[in-house]
N, C-alpha and C positions, 0 to 999 in steps of 0.2 A: 504493500500500500504506500509506504513511504517513498519507494522508488518511483511509483507511478506519479505521485504528487510532485516529486522533484522534476520528472520529465515534463509534466504538464506546465509547471511554473517556468521552466526553461523555454518551452515553446511559446508561452505567453510573452516572455521577455523578448525573444527573437522574432516574434511576429510583428514586424514593423509595418505600419499602415502605408498604403500607396502614396498618400499625401506627403508623408515624411520622406519617402524614397524620391519623390519628384523634387522636393526641396533640396535634398542632398545632391541630386544630379545637377540641379540648377547651380548650386554653389560650386560644384566641381568644375563647371565650365568657366568660373571666374579665375581659376588657377591655370593661367596660360604661360607659355614659354616667354612671351613678351613681358608679362608682369613680373615673372621671376627674374628676368634680365634686369628690368628697371629697379627691382628691389635690391639686387646685388650691387648695381651701380650706386644706389642711394647709400648703401652701407659703406661702400668704398669712399664715397664723398664725405660721409660723416667721420670716418677714421682719419682721412687726410686733413679734414678741417680741424679735428682735435689736435693733430700733430702741429699744424700751422699755428693754432691758437695756444699751444703749449699748455694744454689742460693738465692740471696735476692737483687733484683734490686731496691727495695724501699730505700736501703741505699743511693742511689744517690739523693734522694729527701730530705734527711735530711739537714736542713740549715747549721749545723755545718760542715758537710762533704763538702758541696758545697763551703763554705767559705774557707775551707782548700785547696781545689783544686784551687780555684781562687787566693789564695795567693801563691800557690806553682808554678803554671805555669809561672808567670812573672819572676821567678828567672832564667829561661833558656834564657832570652833575655836581651840585644842583644848577639848573639853568639860571642864567643871569638876565633878568628882565629890566635892568636899569634903563635901557634905551628903548623900551617897548613902544613908545610913541613914534619914534623914528622907524622902527621895524614895521609898525602897523601902516604908517604912511607909505613906506616902500612897497608893502604888500598890496595896498590899494592901487598903486601905480602899476604893479605887476598884473593885477587883475584887469585894469583898464587896458593895458597892452594886449592882453589875451582877448578882450572883447573886440577891440577895433581890428586887430589882426585877423580874427576869425570872421568878423562881419565883412570886411573888405574881400577876404578870400571867398566867402560864400557868394557874394555878388559876382565876382569874376568867374567863379566855377560854374555858374548856371549856363552862360552861353558856351563856355569851353566844353562842358560836359555834353551838351546837345550836339555840338559840332564833332565830338569824338564818339558819337553813337552810330553804329552801323545801320540801325533801323531807321535813322532819320536822314543822314547825309551819306553821299557816296564816298568811296575809299579815297578819292583824290582830296577830299576835305578831312576825312577821319584820320588818316595816317599822319599827316603833318601836325594836326592838333594833338594827337596822342604823343608824338615825339616832344612837343613843347611841354606837355604835362609831365612826361618822363624827366625832362631836364629840370623842371621846377622841383620835382620830388627828390631828384638825385642829389641836389645841393642842400646841405644842412643849413638850418637856421643860423648857426654860428658863422658860417662862411658868408651868407647873405648879410648878416649884421656887420661883419668886418668891412664889407663893400660899402654898405650904406653909411657907416660911421665916417668913411672918407667923403662920401657925397653930401651928407646933411649934418655931420658933426655928432659929437657924443650926445646921449640922451635917449629917452623912450621912443622918440619918433623913428630912429634907426631900427629899434627892436620891433616896432609895429610893422614896418615895411618888410623886415626879414621874415616875420611870422606870416605876413600876408602872402608873399610869393611862395614860400614852401607849402603853406596850407592850401593855397589855391590849386597847386598841383595834386595834392592828396585828395581834396574834395572833388576836383574835376574828375579824377579817376573813379572814385566811389559813386559820384552822381551819374556818370555815364553808364556804369554797370546797372544801376537802378533803371535808367531809361531803356536800356536794352532788354530788360526783363518785364516791361509793361505788357498789358493785354493789347493786342493790335486792333481789336474790333472798334473801340471808341475812335481811334485815329482814322481808321478806314471809313467809318461812318461820317466823320466830319469832312474827310477828303472827298467823299461822294457828293457832298453838297456844293462842291466847287470852291471850297475854302483855300486860302493861300497857305504856304508852308508855316508862316508865323502863327496863323490862326490854328493850324493843326497842333502846333506845339502848345499854345496857350490853353486851348480848350480840350485837347485830347491827351497831351502828355503831362503837363504840369499838375492837374488835379490828382493823377495817379501816383506821382512821385513825391509830392510835398511832405507827407508824413515821414518817409525814410530820409529824405534830404534834411529835414529838420533834426531828426535823430542823429545823423552823421555829423551835422554841424555842431550839435551840443557835445558830442564825444570829442570832436577836435578842439572845442573851446576848453574843455578840461585839460587836454594834452597841451594846449598852447599856454595855459597859465603855468604849468610846470616848466615848459620850455622857456617862457619869459623870465622865470626865476633864475635861469642859468645865463641868459644873455647879458645880465647886469655885470657879470664877471669881466666882460670885455668892454664895458662902458656903454652898453645899450639900454641902460635904465633898469629900474626895478630893484627887488630885494637882493638880487645876485651880487651887487657891488658890496653891500654890507656883509653878506655872507663871505665873499672873497677876502675882505679886509679882516674879518674875525679869524678866518682860517690862517691868513698870512701872519697875523700877530699872535697866533697860538692861543687865542681867547676862546677856548672850546665851550665854555659855559654860555657865552653869547651865541655861539654857533647853535647850541642846543635850543636856546630860546627862539632863534630865528626858525629853526626846523619845526619846532612845535607850532609856531604861528602859521607856517606854511601848511602843515598837516591839517590844522583846524580849518584854514581857508579852503583847502582842496576838498576836505570832507563836506563842508557846507555847499560848495559848488556842485559836488557829486550828488548830494541829496536833492538839491533844487532841480538839477538837470534830470535826474531819474523821475521826479514827479512830472516834469514837463513832458518827458518822453512817453511816460505811461498815459498821459492825457492825450497826446497826439497820435500815437501808434496803436 
């Protein structure tokens, strides 16, 4: 009896349903030689990248380095808020730089993104526009800031212009991907009425993409506030200058105070942005 029960239970286990077999066959098709080849190439690239980056996480296990870190961190405490009014003023300048840099970038990204969308314009327009966006994204804000400091002088305006150009390239790319993913039916319906290309964009494209465009813009605003805090190091305004001075004079307690203010400001911006995104999307 026991042997029969054992055989029966084994048959029940191995009795795979046709639906499961179909799924397994479908997944087996995903394992192709081409995908295996690309997986191997990816692993090789990761290994070579690790070598070039000199990755060595074992350094953190060395007693000497552990002691150095343990002796270094306490120098930041307690935070020194003696100049908190100056830090708060610089933080407000940093946020203002982020606001204007993002706003100007979003305005510029709207026409650029539409011109970079395959479903709106032909390749002769799309490809050059995409290369322009690539160039704007490829150059870091710090490099743009160094250029604009020469052009307009030290101060927040150079930082705003640097954030504007780099962010316009990023938003232009993100916006164009949203435009290319829209439903074509509303645009085709408007086109059938004899509307112009501009009217197609205004009434067929913009209403579909506004929520995601706004969400991406808010994300970039958060990132730009963080980036603006670094631009001050090279004289482009904001809290970065005070941060650089405190680091340079080994006043780590003041550094800690500045970082705390930055964290609080960024958290507040993140909270407000999340509420706005939830309301829009």
